C-alpha positions in Angstrom: 46.6 56.8 -39.4 43.5 57.9 -40.7 44.5 59.6 -43.8 44.0 57.3 -47.4 45.5 60.2 -49.3 48.6 60.6 -47.3 49.3 56.6 -47.2 48.7 56.0 -51.0 51.7 58.3 -51.6 53.7 56.4 -48.8 52.7 53.2 -50.7 53.6 54.5 -54.0 57.1 55.7 -52.8 57.5 51.9 -51.2 57.3 50.4 -54.8 60.2 50.1 -57.7 60.3 53.1 -59.5 60.0 51.1 -62.6 56.8 49.5 -60.9 55.1 52.6 -59.6 51.5 53.2 -60.5 50.2 57.4 -60.8 48.4 58.2 -57.5 44.6 58.5 -58.8 45.2 54.8 -60.3 46.7 53.7 -56.9 44.2 55.5 -54.9 41.1 54.1 -56.4 42.3 50.7 -57.1 43.6 50.0 -53.6 40.4 51.8 -51.4 37.1 50.6 -51.3 35.6 53.9 -50.4 37.2 56.6 -51.9 35.4 59.3 -50.9 37.1 61.7 -48.2 35.1 60.7 -45.3 35.1 57.2 -46.3 36.7 54.5 -44.6 39.8 52.8 -44.3 38.6 49.5 -46.2 41.2 48.2 -48.6 40.0 46.4 -51.7 41.9 43.0 -52.2 44.2 44.6 -54.4 45.0 47.0 -51.5 45.3 44.2 -49.4 47.4 42.2 -51.5 50.0 45.3 -51.8 49.9 45.4 -47.9 51.3 42.0 -47.6 53.4 42.2 -50.7 55.0 45.1 -48.9 55.4 43.1 -45.6 53.1 45.3 -43.4 52.1 43.3 -40.1 48.4 42.6 -39.8 46.2 40.7 -37.7 43.1 38.6 -38.3 39.6 38.2 -36.6 37.7 35.1 -38.2 34.0 35.3 -38.4 32.4 33.1 -36.7 30.0 30.2 -38.9 27.1 31.6 -40.2 28.2 34.9 -39.5 26.5 37.0 -42.7 29.4 38.0 -44.5 27.9 41.0 -46.5 27.0 42.7 -43.2 26.3 46.0 -43.5 26.2 47.4 -40.3 29.3 45.7 -39.6 31.3 47.5 -42.4 29.5 50.9 -41.8 30.9 50.3 -38.2 34.2 49.4 -39.4 34.2 52.0 -41.9 33.5 54.9 -39.3 35.7 53.7 -36.2 38.7 51.8 -37.4 41.9 54.4 -37.9 43.5 52.0 -39.7 43.6 49.8 -42.9 41.6 46.8 -42.7 40.5 44.3 -45.3 37.0 42.7 -45.2 37.1 39.2 -46.2 34.5 36.2 -46.8 35.7 35.0 -43.6 38.0 36.7 -41.7 38.9 40.5 -41.7 42.3 41.7 -41.4 43.4 44.7 -39.5 46.5 46.4 -39.8 46.0 48.0 -36.6 47.4 46.3 -33.8 45.4 47.9 -30.7 42.0 47.4 -33.0 42.7 43.7 -33.9 43.4 43.0 -30.1 40.5 44.7 -28.8 38.2 43.2 -31.5 39.9 39.4 -30.6 39.7 39.8 -27.0 35.8 40.8 -27.4 35.5 37.8 -30.2 32.3 39.7 -31.0 32.7 41.9 -34.1 29.5 43.5 -33.3 29.7 43.8 -29.9 33.1 44.9 -29.8 31.8 47.7 -32.2 29.0 48.6 -29.9 30.8 48.6 -26.9 33.9 50.4 -27.6 32.9 53.0 -30.4 29.3 54.2 -29.1 29.0 57.7 -30.1 
């Protein structure tokens, strides 16, 4: 589903008619990276919207002492994930079940990114 533009349009359609934002404001408030080639990282507003619309998600808890602002992990997720995700302070929320399952089976997000997505 790696198409933020199309997903944004679909999400807008899920909202009540009297509470629909315009496309531009929705796109810029829901996605962390708004470039065409940017990743599928949601802002906290985007994450709250997905939860409100009852989209299923799976969590990956960061281990104790994990550097939350780990740029290598964020860049890896942006480059590789096909489905939206939310990068929080203590956990990662995946909206792709296969991605979530593989990350949780590996147990180490950096190792998972390195082993499963080497280019």
